[in-house]
C-alpha positions as CSV (number, residue, x, y, z in Angstrom):
1,M,29.6,27.7,25.2
2,R,29.1,26.8,21.4
3,I,31.5,27.7,19.1
4,F,30.7,28.4,15.5
5,K,33.4,28.0,12.8
6,A,33.3,30.0,9.6
7,K,33.5,27.3,6.2
8,F,36.0,28.8,3.8
9,I,34.3,28.2,0.5
10,R,36.7,28.2,-2.9
11,P,35.6,30.0,-5.7
12,M,35.5,26.7,-8.1
13,Q,32.9,25.4,-4.9
14,Q,31.2,28.3,-4.6
15,N,30.5,27.9,-8.3
16,K,29.5,24.7,-7.8
17,T,27.1,25.5,-4.9
18,F,25.5,28.3,-7.1
19,I,25.1,26.1,-9.9
20,R,23.3,23.4,-7.9
21,S,21.3,26.0,-6.3
22,I,20.0,27.0,-9.7
23,L,19.6,23.5,-11.1
24,F,17.3,22.7,-8.0
25,A,15.4,25.4,-8.5
26,S,14.9,24.9,-12.0
27,F,14.0,21.3,-11.5
28,S,11.4,22.5,-9.1
29,I,10.1,25.0,-11.6
30,W,9.8,22.4,-14.2
31,T,8.3,19.6,-12.0
32,S,5.6,21.9,-11.1
33,Q,4.8,23.2,-14.3
34,I,4.5,19.5,-15.8
35,Y,2.3,18.3,-12.6
36,A,0.0,21.1,-13.6
37,E,-0.2,20.5,-17.2
38,T,-0.4,16.8,-16.6
39,Q,-3.0,17.4,-13.8
40,S,-5.3,19.6,-15.8
41,Q,-5.3,17.2,-18.9
42,L,-6.3,14.4,-16.8
43,A,-8.9,16.5,-14.6
44,R,-10.8,17.5,-17.7
45,S,-11.0,13.5,-18.7
46,T,-12.2,11.7,-15.8
47,F,-15.8,10.9,-15.7
48,E,-17.7,9.4,-12.4
49,T,-20.9,8.2,-11.9
50,T,-22.5,5.5,-9.6
51,L,-24.9,2.9,-11.3
52,K,-28.5,2.2,-9.9
53,N,-27.3,-1.4,-8.4
54,G,-24.8,0.8,-6.6
55,L,-21.6,0.0,-8.4
56,K,-19.1,2.9,-8.7
57,V,-17.8,3.9,-11.8
58,I,-14.6,5.8,-12.4
59,I,-13.5,6.5,-16.1
60,R,-10.3,8.4,-17.0
61,E,-9.3,8.8,-20.8
62,D,-5.7,8.3,-21.8
63,H,-5.2,8.1,-25.4
64,R,-1.5,7.9,-25.4
65,S,-1.5,4.5,-26.3
66,P,-4.4,2.2,-27.7
67,I,-4.9,-0.2,-24.6
68,V,-7.3,0.0,-21.7
69,M,-6.9,-1.1,-18.3
70,T,-10.2,-2.5,-16.5
71,Q,-9.7,-3.0,-12.8
72,I,-12.5,-3.9,-10.1
73,W,-12.0,-3.4,-6.3
74,Y,-14.0,-4.9,-3.7
75,G,-14.7,-3.6,-0.3
76,V,-13.3,-6.7,1.4
77,G,-9.9,-8.2,2.6
78,S,-8.3,-10.0,5.5
79,S,-9.2,-7.5,7.8
80,D,-12.8,-8.2,7.5
81,E,-12.1,-12.0,8.3
82,S,-13.0,-13.7,12.1
83,G,-13.1,-16.9,13.5
84,N,-11.6,-20.0,11.6
85,V,-11.6,-18.5,8.1
86,L,-8.6,-16.5,8.1
87,G,-7.4,-15.9,4.7
88,I,-10.7,-16.9,3.0
89,S,-10.5,-13.5,0.7
90,H,-7.2,-14.6,-0.8
91,V,-8.2,-18.0,-1.1
92,L,-11.6,-16.9,-3.0
93,E,-9.4,-14.5,-5.2
94,H,-7.7,-17.6,-6.5
95,M,-11.3,-19.6,-7.0
96,M,-12.0,-16.5,-9.0
97,F,-10.6,-17.6,-11.9
98,K,-11.9,-21.2,-12.1
99,G,-15.0,-20.3,-14.2
100,T,-18.7,-19.9,-14.6
101,Q,-21.4,-21.6,-16.7
102,K,-20.8,-19.2,-19.3
103,V,-16.9,-19.1,-19.1
104,P,-15.7,-22.4,-17.4
105,N,-12.8,-24.6,-16.9
106,N,-9.8,-22.0,-16.5
107,E,-11.3,-20.3,-19.7
108,F,-11.1,-16.7,-18.5
109,T,-7.5,-16.8,-18.6
110,R,-7.2,-18.4,-21.8
111,L,-9.3,-15.7,-23.5
112,S,-7.1,-13.3,-22.1
113,R,-4.0,-14.7,-23.8
114,L,-6.0,-15.2,-26.7
115,Y,-6.8,-11.7,-27.6
116,G,-3.7,-10.1,-26.1
117,G,-4.4,-9.2,-22.6
118,Q,-3.3,-9.7,-19.1
119,T,-4.8,-10.4,-15.9
120,N,-4.2,-10.7,-12.2
121,A,-5.3,-10.2,-8.9
122,T,-4.1,-9.1,-5.4
123,T,-5.7,-9.5,-1.8
124,Y,-4.6,-7.2,0.8
125,N,-6.3,-6.2,4.4
126,N,-9.0,-3.8,3.3
127,Y,-9.7,-5.0,-0.4
128,T,-9.6,-7.4,-3.1
129,N,-8.7,-5.9,-6.6
130,Y,-8.9,-7.5,-10.1
131,Y,-7.5,-6.5,-13.5
132,Q,-7.6,-6.8,-17.2
133,L,-5.4,-5.3,-19.8
134,Y,-6.4,-5.5,-23.4
135,P,-5.9,-3.7,-26.6
136,K,-8.8,-1.4,-26.9
137,K,-11.0,-3.4,-29.4
138,Y,-11.2,-6.1,-27.0
139,F,-12.0,-3.6,-24.0
140,P,-16.1,-4.7,-23.9
141,L,-14.5,-8.0,-23.4
142,A,-13.0,-7.2,-20.1
143,L,-16.5,-5.9,-18.8
144,E,-18.1,-9.0,-20.0
145,L,-15.7,-11.5,-18.1
146,E,-15.6,-9.1,-15.1
147,A,-19.5,-8.9,-14.9
148,D,-20.0,-12.6,-15.3
149,R,-17.8,-13.6,-12.5
150,M,-19.0,-11.0,-10.0
151,K,-22.5,-13.2,-9.8
152,N,-22.2,-16.5,-11.7
153,L,-18.8,-17.5,-10.5
154,V,-19.3,-21.7,-10.2
155,L,-17.2,-23.0,-7.0
156,K,-16.7,-26.6,-7.3
157,Q,-15.0,-29.2,-4.7
158,Q,-12.8,-30.6,-7.6
159,D,-11.5,-27.0,-8.4
160,F,-10.7,-26.2,-4.8
161,E,-8.8,-29.5,-3.7
162,P,-5.8,-28.5,-5.8
163,E,-6.2,-24.7,-5.4
164,I,-6.2,-24.8,-1.9
165,K,-2.9,-26.8,-2.0
166,V,-1.3,-23.9,-4.1
167,V,-2.4,-21.4,-1.2
168,M,-1.0,-23.8,1.2
169,E,2.3,-23.9,-0.5
170,E,2.4,-20.2,-1.1
171,R,2.1,-19.8,2.7
172,R,4.9,-22.1,3.4
173,Q,7.2,-20.4,0.9
174,R,6.2,-16.5,1.7
175,T,5.9,-17.1,5.5
176,D,6.5,-20.2,7.1
177,D,9.9,-20.9,5.6
178,N,11.1,-17.0,5.6
179,P,11.8,-16.2,9.1
180,R,11.7,-12.8,8.6
181,N,8.4,-12.8,7.1
182,L,7.0,-15.5,10.0
183,A,8.6,-12.7,12.7
184,Y,6.6,-9.8,11.5
185,E,3.3,-11.8,11.1
186,R,3.9,-12.3,14.8
187,F,4.9,-8.8,15.2
188,K,1.8,-7.6,14.0
189,W,-0.2,-9.2,16.9
190,I,1.5,-6.7,19.3
191,A,1.7,-3.7,16.8
192,Y,-1.8,-4.0,16.4
193,P,-3.0,-5.3,19.8
194,T,-7.1,-4.4,18.9
195,S,-7.0,-3.5,15.1
196,H,-8.2,-6.5,12.6
197,H,-5.1,-5.2,10.2
198,R,-3.1,-7.7,12.5
199,Q,-4.4,-10.7,10.7
200,P,-2.6,-12.2,7.7
201,V,-3.7,-12.2,4.3
202,I,-2.7,-15.6,3.4
203,G,-4.2,-16.6,6.9
204,F,-2.7,-19.3,9.1
205,M,-2.1,-22.8,8.0
206,K,-4.6,-24.3,10.3
207,N,-7.6,-21.9,8.8
208,L,-6.4,-22.9,5.2
209,K,-6.8,-26.6,6.2
210,N,-10.4,-25.5,7.9
211,I,-12.1,-23.8,5.1
212,Q,-14.3,-25.5,3.0
213,V,-16.1,-24.7,-0.7
214,D,-18.9,-23.8,1.5
215,D,-17.2,-21.0,3.0
216,L,-16.3,-19.7,-0.2
217,K,-19.7,-19.7,-1.4
218,H,-20.9,-17.8,1.7
219,W,-18.0,-15.2,1.5
220,Y,-18.4,-14.8,-2.3
221,Q,-22.1,-14.6,-1.7
222,T,-21.9,-11.9,1.0
223,W,-19.2,-9.5,-0.5
224,Y,-19.0,-9.6,-4.2
225,T,-22.1,-7.4,-4.9
226,P,-22.0,-4.1,-7.3
227,N,-22.8,-1.9,-4.4
228,N,-19.4,-3.3,-2.9
229,A,-17.3,-2.6,-6.0
230,T,-15.3,0.2,-7.9
231,L,-15.2,-0.2,-11.5
232,V,-12.1,1.8,-12.7
233,I,-11.2,2.2,-16.5
234,V,-8.1,4.0,-17.6
235,G,-7.2,4.0,-21.4
236,D,-8.2,4.9,-24.8
237,V,-11.8,5.0,-24.9
238,N,-14.2,7.8,-25.0
239,A,-16.2,7.8,-21.5
240,E,-19.7,8.4,-22.9
241,Q,-19.2,4.9,-25.1
242,A,-17.5,3.1,-22.2
243,L,-20.3,3.9,-19.9
244,K,-22.9,2.3,-22.2
245,Q,-20.7,-0.6,-22.1
246,V,-20.5,-0.8,-18.7
247,E,-24.2,-0.6,-18.3
248,K,-24.8,-3.2,-21.0
249,Y,-22.9,-5.7,-18.5
250,F,-23.1,-4.7,-14.7
251,A,-26.5,-2.8,-14.9
252,V,-28.3,-5.9,-14.7
253,L,-26.6,-6.9,-11.5
254,P,-28.8,-6.9,-8.6
255,K,-27.3,-5.0,-5.1
256,Q,-27.6,-6.8,-1.8
257,E,-27.3,-5.6,1.8
258,L,-24.0,-5.8,3.1
259,P,-22.7,-6.6,6.6
260,D,-20.6,-4.2,8.8
261,R,-16.8,-4.5,8.4
262,N,-14.7,-5.1,11.1
263,D,-13.0,-2.4,13.3
264,V,-9.3,-1.1,11.8
265,L,-9.0,1.9,14.3
266,E,-6.5,1.5,17.2
267,F,-5.9,2.8,20.4
268,D,-3.6,5.7,21.2
269,R,-0.8,5.3,23.6
270,V,-1.6,2.3,24.9
271,G,1.6,1.3,26.2
272,Y,5.1,0.2,24.8
273,R,5.1,-3.4,23.7
274,H,8.1,-5.8,23.1
275,M,8.6,-9.3,21.5
276,E,12.1,-11.5,21.2
277,I,11.6,-14.3,19.1
278,E,14.5,-16.8,18.2
279,L,14.3,-18.3,14.6
280,P,16.7,-19.5,11.6
281,V,18.3,-16.3,10.9
282,Q,22.0,-15.7,10.0
283,V,21.9,-12.3,11.7
284,P,19.8,-10.3,14.1
285,N,17.0,-8.2,13.1
286,L,15.0,-5.3,14.7
287,F,11.6,-4.2,14.1
288,M,10.0,-1.1,15.4
289,A,6.4,0.4,15.1
290,W,4.5,3.5,16.1
291,N,0.6,3.6,15.7
292,V,-0.1,6.5,13.5
293,R,-3.4,7.7,11.9
294,S,-3.8,7.6,7.7
295,I,-5.5,10.1,6.1
296,A,-8.8,8.6,6.5
297,T,-8.7,8.4,10.3
298,A,-6.4,11.5,11.3
299,K,-8.7,14.2,12.6
300,N,-6.1,16.6,10.6
301,P,-5.2,14.6,7.3
302,Q,-2.3,17.1,7.4
303,D,-0.9,14.4,9.8
304,A,-0.9,12.0,7.2
305,Y,1.3,13.9,5.0
306,A,3.6,15.1,7.2
307,L,4.5,11.0,8.5
308,T,5.0,10.8,4.6
309,I,7.5,13.6,4.2
310,I,9.3,12.2,7.5
311,Q,9.2,8.8,6.1
312,S,11.1,10.1,2.8
313,L,13.6,12.3,5.0
314,L,14.3,9.0,6.9
315,D,14.8,6.4,4.1
316,G,14.0,8.0,0.8
317,S,17.4,7.9,-1.1
318,I,20.8,7.3,-0.4
319,S,21.1,10.8,1.4
320,A,18.3,10.3,3.4
321,R,19.1,10.6,7.3
322,L,19.1,7.1,8.2
323,Q,21.1,5.8,5.4
324,D,23.4,9.1,5.9
325,R,24.0,8.7,9.8
326,L,23.5,5.4,10.7
327,V,24.3,3.3,7.7
328,R,27.2,4.8,6.0
329,D,28.8,7.4,8.9
330,K,28.2,5.3,12.0
331,R,28.1,2.3,10.6
332,V,25.5,1.5,13.4
333,L,23.3,-0.5,10.7
334,T,23.8,-2.7,7.7
335,A,20.6,-1.8,6.1
336,I,17.4,0.0,7.0
337,S,14.1,0.0,5.5
338,V,10.9,2.8,6.7
339,S,7.3,2.4,5.3
340,Y,4.1,4.0,6.1
341,E,0.7,3.9,4.3
342,P,-1.2,6.8,4.4
343,Y,-3.9,5.7,2.3
344,N,-5.6,3.5,4.6
345,R,-9.2,2.6,5.4
346,G,-8.2,2.4,9.3
347,D,-5.3,3.2,11.3
348,S,-1.6,2.8,10.1
349,L,2.0,1.6,11.2
350,F,5.0,3.9,11.0
351,M,7.5,1.2,10.4
352,I,11.3,0.7,10.7
353,S,13.2,-2.6,10.0
354,A,17.0,-3.1,10.3
355,L,20.1,-4.9,10.4
356,P,22.6,-4.3,13.4
357,S,26.3,-3.8,11.9
358,E,28.5,-6.9,13.5
359,G,29.4,-5.9,16.9
360,V,26.4,-3.6,17.5
361,S,23.8,-5.1,19.8
362,L,20.0,-4.6,19.1
363,D,19.7,-2.6,22.0
364,E,22.1,-0.3,20.5
365,A,20.5,-0.2,17.2
366,K,17.3,0.7,18.4
367,T,18.6,3.6,20.8
368,A,20.5,5.1,17.7
369,I,17.0,4.8,15.9
370,E,15.0,6.5,18.8
371,K,17.8,9.3,18.9
372,E,17.4,10.1,15.3
373,M,13.4,9.9,15.8
374,N,13.8,12.1,18.7
375,L,15.3,14.9,16.9
376,F,12.0,15.5,15.1
377,K,10.6,16.6,18.3
378,T,13.4,19.0,19.4
379,E,15.1,20.5,15.8
380,L,13.2,22.0,13.2
381,V,14.2,20.4,10.1
382,N,16.2,22.8,7.8
383,Q,13.8,24.1,5.1
384,T,16.5,23.2,2.6
385,E,16.7,19.8,3.1
386,L,12.7,19.8,3.3
387,D,12.5,21.3,0.0
388,R,14.5,18.6,-1.5
389,V,12.8,15.6,-0.4
390,K,9.4,17.2,-1.1
391,N,10.2,18.2,-4.5
392,N,11.8,14.7,-5.3
393,F,8.9,12.7,-3.4
394,I,6.4,14.9,-5.5
395,S,8.1,14.1,-8.9
396,N,7.9,10.5,-7.9
397,L,4.3,10.4,-7.1
398,I,3.7,12.1,-10.7
399,Y,5.7,9.8,-12.4
400,S,4.2,6.9,-10.8
401,Q,1.0,7.6,-12.4
402,D,2.4,8.3,-15.7
403,D,1.2,4.9,-17.2
404,I,-2.7,3.9,-16.9
405,G,-1.8,0.9,-14.4
406,G,-0.2,3.5,-11.9
407,Q,-3.3,5.7,-12.5
408,A,-6.0,3.2,-12.0
409,N,-4.1,1.4,-9.1
410,M,-4.0,5.0,-7.1
411,I,-7.8,5.8,-7.8
412,G,-9.2,2.5,-6.9
413,K,-7.0,2.6,-3.6
414,L,-8.1,5.7,-2.9
415,E,-11.6,4.8,-3.5
416,V,-11.7,1.5,-1.7
417,N,-10.2,3.1,1.2
418,G,-12.7,5.8,1.8
419,L,-11.2,8.6,0.0
420,S,-12.1,10.4,-3.5
421,F,-10.0,9.8,-6.4
422,R,-10.2,13.4,-6.9
423,L,-7.5,13.5,-3.9
424,I,-4.6,12.4,-6.6
425,D,-5.2,16.0,-8.3
426,E,-4.6,17.6,-4.7
427,L,-1.7,15.5,-3.1
428,P,1.1,17.2,-4.7
429,K,-0.1,20.5,-3.3
430,H,-1.1,18.8,0.3
431,Y,2.6,17.5,0.5
432,D,4.3,20.6,-0.6
433,T,2.6,22.6,2.0
434,V,4.1,20.3,5.0
435,T,6.3,22.6,7.1
436,P,9.2,21.9,9.6
437,Q,6.6,22.9,12.4
438,D,4.1,20.3,11.2
439,L,7.2,17.7,11.5
440,Q,7.9,18.6,14.9
441,R,4.3,18.7,15.8
442,I,3.5,15.2,14.6
443,A,6.5,13.5,15.9
444,N,5.7,15.0,19.3
445,I,1.9,13.1,18.9
446,Y,3.1,9.9,17.7
447,F,7.0,9.1,18.2
448,V,6.6,8.6,22.2
449,K,7.3,5.5,23.6
450,E,3.5,4.5,24.9
451,N,3.0,4.1,20.9
452,L,5.7,2.1,20.4
453,S,6.3,-2.0,19.6
454,S,9.6,-3.5,19.3
455,L,10.7,-7.0,17.9
456,Y,14.3,-8.5,18.7
457,L,14.6,-11.4,16.1
458,T,17.8,-13.0,16.6
459,P,19.7,-16.6,15.3
460,E,18.2,-19.9,17.4
461,T,20.8,-21.1,20.2
462,P,22.1,-24.2,19.4
463,K,20.8,-27.0,21.1
464,D,22.8,-29.3,23.0
465,K,22.7,-32.9,21.4
């Protein structure tokens, strides 16, 4: 028989509880008002079109500061690679700064600095994106430079030889000489048994040694075309005038036929998978990953919104469940991290990595985490806890789009992963509608052993001399 004990609240404590409730409610109302005002303003100032050559253009006016962010997102990344050229998308990203006939010999970067701009790029499994940030008066320069290197890149052996060595050194520093990253790279091959998302963005060293300039030329000619790109402009521009500039530089570029992209879907409940690796780490590491859907692949997008809220419930703050119950109170773990990517062209992983406390085995740490995950299946999350987490998550989501870079990143990421940029205005509403019943339903669908992969990373066993 379960015995319930009444809790006596002192008058002062009662007042504090009441005050906290009022403050929480006030914060929720204030956040909703700020969101509504902000989104109303942004929705009125966003323009979208597609040029005849297939280039998608999204322009969002933001006149708070006289600067303009220009980004171009190509629908190609490491998951589109096959054979002996894994890592080629990332290598090409490096080479995109080497110049054209019009802007040769690293002049791209020099011009950016000369006119007070910033430029960089990122390669991921589903995309490659480039950005330029300029004072508004030099915004047309960003378009001219980007359009030029979309079709006129000059790939030379003399530039390639030192640059591939730079990429190899990047591989050594980030992966080969980092035992945790190296272990995770191997772990992805069992966590994604069929999806090309398992492939490392930087490629393997043997691939980097195999890639040649002709491979880069073919990759560039295959994927770098206006009908495989989204141009995102956010900042102090007039949308109509900005579009005229876009047409001036990009409309003349021809489109071309694109190959089919590699499959990035994963099997459901393929079976439990486990890996054990010894590498030169100081303490044991635990990795756990469940195969889950993204917004793009879920039959019901609400599944992805619920998974995102579960991630925040587990590890969204110092008071989150895993931090509170396993790191602080029970001292089962010394550190934990939970991740999930809802904005993905293919399926995703719900990932937990943890460091067990001294004297706690990896088996014990794994069992403790599984116990917490199973609670979602049997117990409905308290509405007060859920509301607190949702309000914190939604406010962070809104604030992350306050600057023009954050807005452009979210627009580009949604579009390149097959989702509409308009989802930005709807995301807070979707996350706010997640219920305790949604969390319980999702936990029973995804957090099952048949969907789980685990990795035990342990210090190397000393070898007898």
